[in-house]
C-alpha positions, 0 to 999 in steps of 0.5 A: 499500499502506498503511504498517504503522507510522503516522507520529506527530505532535502535532496533526493538523488535517484541513481547511484552511479557516478553522476548521482554520487557526484550530485549527492556530494555537491548537495551535501557539501552545501549543507543539505541532508541528502538521500540516494535511491537506487534500484540495485542492491549496491552503488556504482555497479556500472562504474565498477564494470567499466573499471574492470579492464582499467578505469579511464577516469578523464583525459589530459589533452588540451581543453579546446581539443577535449571539448571538441570530442563532444561534438554537437553538445560541446558548446552546451557542456563547456561551462559545466566542464569548466566548473568541474574540469579534468584537473578537478577530476584528478584533484577529486581522486587525490582528495580520496587518496587515489593517485592518478597518472597520465598515459601516453595517449593523454588518458588519465587512470588511477594508479591502481587501474581499478574503480573499486578503491575509488568507489570505496573511499568515495562512499565512505566520505559520503557517509561522513557527509551524512548522505543516506543510501536506500538500495532496492528502490526502483523509480515508478513515477514523478508527480506534477508536484515533484513527489517521487514514487518508488517500488521497494524490493518487498513489492510495496510502494513508497512515496517521497517529497523532496525539496529538490530531486536529482535524477541520474538514472543513466541511459539505456545501455547495459540494462542488466546493471540498472540502466534500462531507460525505463524512466523515459516513460515517466518523464514523457508523461509529464511533457518532457521531450525525450530523444530516442535512445540509440547505441553509442561506443559499440562494436560493429558487425561484419560478416567474416568468412567461417575460416577467418573467424575460426582461426582469428577470433579474439586476435587484435589489429594493433597500431592500425588506423581505422577510418570512416567517412574521412575520420581516422582513429588510431588504435587497436581492435579485436576480431569478435564472432560478430565483427570488431570492437575496440577504442577506434571502432567505438569512436566511429560507431556513432557515424556508422550507426547513423548512416545505417539507420538512414539506409546508407551503406557503411564501409570501415577502412583500415590502414594496417601500416599507418606510419608508411606511405604507399611508395615505401610499402611498394618499395619494400614489397619489391624486394621479394625473392623468387619463390616467396609466397605473398603471405611471406612477403607481407610478413617479412617485408612489412611485419604484418601479423597472420591476422593482418594478412588474412584480413587482406584476403578477407577484403580482396580474396585474391591478393594483387601480385603487383607491389603497388596495388598490394601496397594500396590494399595494405593502406586501405582495407575496406570492410562492409559493416552490416550493423552496429551492436544494440543497446544491450551490448553498447558501452553507452547510449545517446538520446534521452532528455533533450537539452532544450528541456533543461535550464542552465542549472540542469533543471527540467523546465516542466518539472521545477525542482527536478534536475537531470544529470549524466547519461539521461541527457542527450549528449554523446562522447567517445571513450577515452575519459570523456564519458566519465568526465561529463557524467561527473561534471553534470552530476556536480552541476545538477547537485549544485543546482538542486542545492540552490533551489532547495535553499530557496524553494520547495517544501519544509523538510522533516527533522528526521534523517534518511537511514538505509531501509 
């Protein structure tokens, strides 16, 4: 049975990922009592999963270049990222006792390369700030008066009134970790304009031949350059049963997906020797000895791995015996892309609350006192520290905005603190 009289708190944060936890910290530091609600049994599950292979927390490149990574949302994000910059992110980690370092590509990592030490230290500090946690509380509805309704793990509904609410429920990728995107229905019912979700930072699907897949699944193309529609990305990609995955592929997947959704064909181009020009490659290939197979020539003269040589055969079937056409193929291996992976396999999602639906403090104009942060908003970014940085920064902005609103508006809070149920 739903409670007749809702419980009242200062700030309710719904979602215990990076954006939600940062919003909770910003509001708690402003002197307000904060409660964090999450459908999962514990906080930061997607954050922990993202850090299993090395947590890329932000990026240390030039700020102008950094902003450009956000594409159409760069101008909107600029003041938010200036308020909580990549250096602020590093300082935040240092304040938790987590040392960071800058990798060769400009990416910033915790020295331990894991998310768990940072999350443990952060949750402990939030507890010292008086932030309460309520797990296993799934958002059901947001009332026109700002009241929020949850369903508990025991099946009972619970209604709560906050002076301000921050929604940080994530996008629609990795639904098994809590980012289901189901919140969109509740907000749309209140007149909030929602852009359709679409996968971002995802793998691409390529129809490999059975022999290629049987031999090379799990192997990587290293130090190659991947291009789509004239946009090059250097890095490493791994052959999967479905196609290719890896940093460069993720970065190009948004443009590939957009073309495929519009009914256009997509062709990913791979340069297997990005540090050599066609003329140099052709000269090296000309040094072949009589009787050498093309595979041996490619391996000895260019240092191509077996998976790279096999990729050439996937693209051309019959390799050209002349040096110059073969060199051109090495520099431009074209692979038709059948599809990009779906939301259930994507690292992140684009779409969500359109940016014209919020004010400068990230408050929904149709729901005064309700703020939105993180991947719920319709911005996109590649991997490389950009996703997490913007989630932390928008969480900080929403928390500060909610604190400002709560101090000037909203119902009078009760005197009793929120304790875990």
